N, C-alpha and C positions, 0 to 999 in steps of 0.2 A: 409442488410447491413452485416449479418453473412455470406450471399454468396461471401462475394466478394471476388476477385480473388489477393490476397495480395503480391503475387511473387514480385512484381514491386516496391512494397513499400517499396525502395531501394532508397542510396544515387546514384548519375552516378558515382562517384567514385569507390565503390564498384562492380562493370562492367566494368568499364576499368581495375581496377587494376586484375578481374581475367583473364580478355581477356590476361594482362600483363604475368599473372601465366600463364596461358595457352601455351603462343609464348615463352618464355624467361626459364621453369624450369619444373623441374619434380614437378607434384602437391604434395607434402612433405605433410605428417601429422604434424599436430601442434595443439598448446591450446592456448586457447583466454581465459580472463577470464572478464566476465561482473563484475565490481565493482562501487562503490560512494565514495567519499570524503571526505563528513561532512553531519554530516544529518542535515535535513531541520527546519525549524525555530530554529534554534541553539539548537536542542532539545537534548535530553539524550538518544536516541535509533530512530528506525525507524521498518517498519512492511514489510516483504515481501509480494507482491501479482502481480499478471498479470503471472503466469507461465502456469496456465489450458491453458492462450491465446496465449501462446511462442507455446504447444505443440500443439496445432491446426493449426498454422502456419508452424511449420514444416512438419506437418502429410503431408499439402495440397500445398509443396513446389512444384512447375512447373513450364515452361514454358507450355504456351497455343499458338497455332497458329496465336493468335493476337498477343501477347507478341513478339513473334519473329517477328512478319510481324513488328511491329513496331518497334523495335529495329534496324533493316535492316534498317528504314527508316531513321534514323539517319546519316544513313554512317559514323559510326566509327568503326564499328564491322568487323571482315570477315568471311565469309560463313563458313570456319571450328568453327568457335568458336560458332555461332549462331547454326552450328548442335550438338556441342556439350551441346547446352543450351536445344535444344531441346526434348535430353532425361534425363535433369537432373534429379537426385534425392537425397535428403541427405542421407549421408552411414556413417556419424559418429557418437559419441558419445557426449552425454551431459547429465551433472550432474548439481544439482542445491538445493540449500536452500530450503525448502519444501513452501507451501503460509501460512502465519498466522503468521510467525518466526518471532522472534524480532532477528535485523541485524543491524552489525554496519560499519562504515568506514572502506575501505581497505580490506575485507573480501571477496573472490570473491561470489556472487550472483549467479552464473550461470558458468559455465566450459562448453567450447564446446572444442571437440580431433575432429578434422576432417582433410581432404584434403585441404590444403591452400584456394584452391576456392569455395569451401562450404563455412569452417569455416567463410570465409570473405563475403560473397554474405547476411548470416543471422544477421551482424550486426547491422545493422539499425533499424530491425524489432524488433529482442530484447530489445534493446534500445529503441525505443518507447514504446515498451508496459509495459517494466518492470518501466521504468521511471514514466510514467504514476500513475500508479496503486499503486508503494510504494509511491509516495507522495501524494496521497488520503488518500490512509491505513494512513497513519505515521499522516495525519493532522487529521482524524476522530479520532482516538487513543487519540489525543491530548485532542480534543473539548470533548471525553467522559469521560476524567479523570477530565478533571474540574467540568462534571456536579455533578460527585461525586455520581454514582449510580443513578440519574434520567436518562429515556430514552432520547435516540438523536435520532430525524429522520433525513436523509438526503434529503431535496429539493429541490435542487439546477437545477434540470436538463434546466429550461429557462435560467437559468445565465450561462450552460455549453458552452464552447467553442464547438459546434456541437455536434450532435447526438452519436458518440462516445465516446466523454467527457462524455455527461450525463449516457451512461450508463455501462461504464465499472468505473466511478466513485462514478457512486451507489455502484457496487458490491463492488469495492474496499472498499467502507464508511463502509458497512456493514461487510466488513473483519474485521476491524480495530474497528470495534463496535457497528455499529449505529442499535437500534432495525428494523430500516426499510427504505422502501424508499418512496417518493411520487412516483417514475419513473413506470407506470404500466408496462412498458415492460421490465424493467426490472425485476421487480417481476416475468412476465411471463420465461423471459428468466432463470433466476439464480433462481428460486425459494423462493426468500425471500419477506417477510411480503413487503406488502403496506398500508400506512398510509397516511390520511388526512382528514381535515376538508372541509369550504367551503370559497369562498371569499366574499371582502365588494361585489361584484356585486350580489352577491345572496342577503344579507339586502337593499339593494339598489333598488332591483326589487319588492320589496314588499311594500304594500303602509306604511307600519310603520315596527318598528324593532321590534315590540313583534311577528306579524305577521309571517315573516320570518322564528325568533325563532320559534316560534309553529308550522311552517308545517315541519322544518327540523328534528325536536325532533317528530313529526310523522314517518317522511320516515324513518328514524335513529334510533329509538328508543332504544337500543344494543349500540351505541356506539356515544353518544351527544354530542359534544364539539362545543361551539358556540362561534363565532368571536365575541368581546364583544364593539370593537374600534373606530365601523364605526361613531359612532353621537358623544356620550359622554362616556366618560368609565364607571366612577363612577354614573353618575346622572342618566344615563340610558343602558346603556350597560347589566352590570351587575345586575341592579333590574329586567329588563327585563328578563334577562337567572334567576335569581331565580325564578322568577314568572313560568316561562314555569316548572322549575325545579317540582316544588312545584304542579304544576297541574297533570305533571307526577305521580309522588309518592301518590296525592290523587287518583289516576286511578288503581294505584295497580302494573305500572310499573316500574320496577327495572333495570336501564342500566348495563350491564358488564363493561363498564366504560363510563364518563360522566364529563362537566367540562366548562371551557371557555379559551380563548385563545387571548392573548394580541400581537398586533401586529404593536404598537408605543406608543409615551410619556416614562415617567421613570417607565419602569419597575419593579424596585426596589419599588418606591411610592405604584404604581396600582397594583402590587401584595402583598403585606402587606394590602392593605385597602379593596380588594378585598376577602383575604382570609377571612378578620375580616367580611366580612358580607356573603358571604357563609356560616361560622360557627357559626355566630349568628342565619340564618335561616339555621340551622339542617344540611347542607351540607357539610359537615366536610371532610368526603371521596371526595369531588369535584377536579379534575384533575386543575391545571393553570397551560397551557402550554405558550411557549413563543417565540415570532418569531422577526425577523427585525434586521437583518446585524449582527448577532452575530457572535462569533467567541469564543475560547475557552478562551481570555483573558478578554472580555466583562463576559462569563458566571462567570468565576473565582472571578471577582471583585460585580458581582450580588450575588454570594453566598456571600462574603465577607459582604455585605451591610443588609446582611438578606433577600433576598428578597426569597417569600414561592412558585418562580417556581418551579412546578415538573415532568415539561414535556418541552422538546426544541427542534423547531423546524430549522436546520441549513441547509443556502442554500449556497449561492454565496462565502460567503467567506471557506466553507469545497472543493464546488465541485471544484474550483478555485484553492483553496489553496492559495488566494489571495495575503498574505505577503511575500510567497516564492513561486512561482510561476513553478519552476523544481525543480528536484531532481537532476540530475547532473550525475547520471552512466553515465560512461564509457566505454569501450571494446578493451581491450587489450592483444597485442601479448606476450605470457608468456615464450613458448617453443618451441623449432625446434627436429622432430622424427630425430635421426641419422641413419645410413645405418645397425647397430647396432641393432635399434628399440628402444633405448636411448633417452629420451629427456634432450635434450640439454638448459638448463637455458638462457632466453631472458628477459636483463631488457632495459629499457628506462627513459636515464637519462635528467635530469630538473635542471635549475638554484632555483625552487621551489622545497622543499624538497619534500614538499606532493605528489609531480607529479612521485616520482622515482619511480617503481613499483615493486613489489615482482614477483623474478622470478623463474619458474618452473611450474613440474607438484605438483600442492598444495592440498590441503584439509584442513578441518578447523574442531577445535574440542573447543565443551563450556566444560567449569572449573563449576561446582557447588560446593558449600560448601557442605558440606554430610550432615550435621545437621540440617541446614534451606531451603536446598534446592534451596537457592537462586545463582544466578552466581557472578561467581568469576571474569572471564574472560574469551576471547576468543585467543586462541591461531593456528596462521596458522604455520603447517608445510608441506614437504615434503611427498607425498602419499608413503605409507610404511614406516612410521616412527610409532613407536611404545614407548608405556608409559603405567607403571606398575603405576596402582593407592595406590598400597601397601607404594610404595617408595617416598621419597620427589621429589617434583618437583618446579624445578627455573625458575620464571616466572622475565621477566625484559624489560624495554622500549624500543623499538629497537631506538626510535629517542634518548634516553637520558640512557644509558645503565649504568648508575650506580644505577638509581632507579631499587631497587629489590624486588621481594617479595616472598620468601622459603613456599610451602604449604606443612605441615608434612602428610607423608602416614598414607593413611587411614583416612582422614580429608576432602579428595572431592573426586569425581565422572566426568566420561569425556563422553562428547557424540558425535560423528562426525555427522555434520550439512550438508554434500553434501550428497545426493542421488542418484544414478542412475534413469533416464530418460529416455534418449533412447541410445540405446547400437546398433551397425550397422547396423542402420538407421532404428529399431524397436525398437517403443514408450514398453516402460517395465515398467510404470508409472500408475497408476488410480489415475487419481484428485479428493480428497472429494468433496461433495456438498458446498457450499458456508456455507449453517450455519454449518457445520460440520470446514470447516477453521476458523470460528469466529469464534466456542467453543474455539477450536486449542490455537488463538491466544490468549481470554482470558485467558487460564493456561501459556501459554509464559508469558504475563506481569507480572502473578502472583509470578514470579522467579526474577522479576527485584526486585533492594532494591526501598522502596518509594522513596529516595535520587535522583534513576536516574529517574523516573517519573515527576517530579516535574517542571513546566512550568518555572521555572526563573531559572538559574545558576545548571544545574542538576550533580548530580555526574557523571564523565567518566567512564563508565565502557572500559578496555583495552582491546585491541585488539594487543597480542605480536608474535612475532615470535620465532620460535624452533632455539636451537643454532643452528643446523644445515643448515636453512634455512638462518636465519642472517647471517652466515657465507658465504657463498654463495654469498649471495647480498654484502655483502662488497669486497670480493674477486671481481666479475664484476665489481663495482665501481672501484675498484683500477687498474684494467686489461687495460682501457680506454686511449688511447692515444691520446691524443689532440696538 
């Protein structure tokens, strides 16, 4: 799969529009923004992921002889256009918010500055890559938050929507905060921890549960987590696990990690009973892991019920983001370069206010409280606008302009979020490892207020517009003749 040619991973209308541009106008330089309109799961924030795969896609973007022959066979493309495609390469600029960053609706995650034919072609692939990984990284972050410091393992490969979704979903889940994955290929490709125990079939293949546990402990003495719910959790599974743990202790075997896993039944009740049994037998440090269609809401409820679970395995609901299966990112034209080299802002208007775009060549500044290091807001502005953090900064809600906040000079700091990734077609960015991205993501989430991270009715982090950008947007809206 890593060797796939993804050049034709695009919607047909991208190619037909490219031919239209080729035949009817100059290949003028434009700006497209990729952004999203709403946090998934009604959350307070999202997580950026997938940039490394976008970089790989752009680097390898070229039409092979087979690609051109296939397009010729469709009977809708001219030979002149097909000849252009045969020598195609990306020559533009791309800016992006780094992976692992906390992100919010309406701000450009990726900005493409390129000739319009090139910028149009890359739309679909950028959207499918970024939408998927942002969705899973965000879901994982919510699950990890609900676990309140306990480790969360991603193990949804068998329920993912195909191999790619399983692989890159595992990558995104680790970025979002999971400590590892059951997906061995993802472990190899992305150098992330692989974790797992055994299935019920292991127990059932032996003459009895005790023998199955004993053999597993013999094979894997350093990491011995036993699945205890094959027959009867409290009457059989836990007692047999304790028996094996005692035998290991008596033999002088001290595992680096050991414990039990619950995969069915009332997890709160069973974990509390199992904890008591393990503690009374002297195994106070034994892990109690749980699985069984978990998500952030069920984990949160189990925590509230006093469940003694200390490790969580989350599969289907994480790898598919089952309750919110799409991220909703879009890719919109924001500006066109004129003959003087200036970018002329463009706007899309809609009866739905949230679908009206922010025009022009933009960047984003994140504003932090200087004393606490916590986020105050994000500010979208034109490239080139300057701000002095020693002076007061007036922020206002662009949809309700009477809502204003004045930050006193010296009480806040600012950081630009978009970084250059490609310049004139050359990659200028080196992607960190997945482990490094995950560590950065943890730091990013530490800058969020607790109220923003809560699962229900989270506090909103405002994404505001600079006065200059807001005025330009209003001017464009008022200039439209209907």
